[in-house]
C-alpha positions as CSV (number, residue, x, y, z in Angstrom):
1,X,269.0,61.2,39.1
2,X,267.3,57.8,39.1
3,X,264.2,57.6,41.1
4,X,261.2,55.4,41.8
5,X,257.7,57.0,41.3
6,X,255.3,55.1,43.5
7,X,251.7,54.2,42.5
8,X,251.9,55.4,38.9
9,X,248.8,53.7,37.7
10,X,249.3,51.2,40.5
11,X,252.9,50.5,39.7
12,X,256.4,51.5,41.0
13,X,258.2,52.9,38.0
14,X,261.9,53.7,37.8
15,X,262.8,56.8,35.8
16,X,265.8,59.1,35.3
17,X,264.9,62.7,36.0
18,X,266.5,66.1,36.7
19,X,264.6,67.4,39.7
20,X,262.7,70.6,38.9
21,X,262.7,69.9,35.1
22,X,259.7,68.6,33.2
23,X,260.0,65.2,31.6
24,X,257.9,62.6,29.7
25,X,258.4,58.9,30.2
26,X,256.6,56.0,28.5
27,X,256.6,52.6,30.0
28,X,255.5,50.1,27.3
29,X,253.1,47.3,27.7
30,X,256.0,44.9,27.3
31,X,258.0,46.6,30.2
32,X,255.1,47.3,32.6
33,X,252.3,44.9,31.6
34,X,250.3,48.0,30.4
35,X,251.2,51.2,28.7
36,X,251.9,54.0,31.3
37,X,252.7,57.6,30.2
38,X,254.2,59.8,32.9
39,X,254.4,63.6,32.2
40,X,255.4,66.2,34.8
41,X,258.1,67.1,37.2
42,X,259.9,65.5,40.2
43,X,260.5,68.3,42.7
44,X,261.8,68.8,46.2
45,X,259.2,69.0,48.9
46,X,259.1,69.7,52.6
47,X,258.7,66.6,54.8
48,X,255.2,67.6,55.8
49,X,254.0,67.8,52.2
50,X,255.8,64.5,51.3
51,X,254.1,62.8,54.3
52,X,250.7,64.1,53.2
53,X,251.3,62.8,49.6
54,X,252.5,59.5,51.0
55,X,249.4,59.0,53.2
56,X,247.0,60.0,50.3
57,X,248.8,57.5,48.1
58,X,248.4,54.7,50.6
59,X,244.7,55.6,51.2
60,X,244.1,55.3,47.5
61,X,246.1,52.1,47.1
62,X,246.8,50.2,50.3
63,X,249.2,47.9,48.4
64,X,251.8,50.7,48.9
65,X,251.9,50.5,52.7
66,X,255.5,49.4,52.6
67,X,256.5,52.9,51.4
68,X,255.7,54.2,54.9
69,X,259.3,53.1,55.6
70,X,260.8,55.8,53.3
71,X,263.2,57.8,55.4
72,X,264.3,60.4,52.8
73,X,261.0,62.3,52.6
74,X,261.9,65.1,50.2
75,X,260.8,64.3,46.6
76,X,257.4,64.2,44.9
77,X,256.1,63.8,41.4
78,X,253.5,66.3,40.2
79,X,251.9,65.9,36.8
80,X,249.9,63.3,34.8
81,X,249.9,59.6,34.6
82,X,247.9,58.3,31.6
83,X,246.3,61.8,31.5
84,X,245.1,61.8,35.1
85,X,246.4,64.7,37.3
86,X,248.4,63.2,40.3
87,X,250.8,64.0,43.0
88,X,252.9,61.0,44.0
89,X,255.7,60.1,46.4
90,X,259.2,59.6,44.9
91,X,262.3,58.0,46.3
92,X,265.8,58.2,44.8
93,X,267.6,54.9,43.9
94,X,270.3,55.9,46.4
95,X,267.9,56.4,49.2
96,X,266.1,53.2,48.4
97,X,269.4,51.3,48.4
98,X,270.4,52.8,51.7
99,X,267.0,52.0,53.3
100,X,267.1,48.4,51.9
101,X,270.7,47.8,53.1
102,X,269.8,49.2,56.6
103,X,266.8,46.9,56.8
104,X,268.9,43.9,55.7
105,X,271.7,44.7,58.1
106,X,269.3,45.1,61.0
107,X,267.8,41.7,60.3
108,X,271.2,39.9,60.6
């Protein structure tokens, strides 16, 4: 499954994962502007837990306010980004595309 991990060292990083299985992903300096090492697991979460993680993320980095619009609130990343323990909101590509298209169609 392709997903976006939000606020991974201040970035939104697309990765391919199997929910529930550990993974390691390295985004090079050329790709991301800085080296970002992500190690952990994307897992399913209850909406309340997702919402708490989302709010904590925005409190830490207000640049991510736009992700309040996420409607499929069921995935989080738990692990390390560049060695720092984190819990971050995650959105699947499919859910992002649906949300984007809904927004575009509403604006017409």
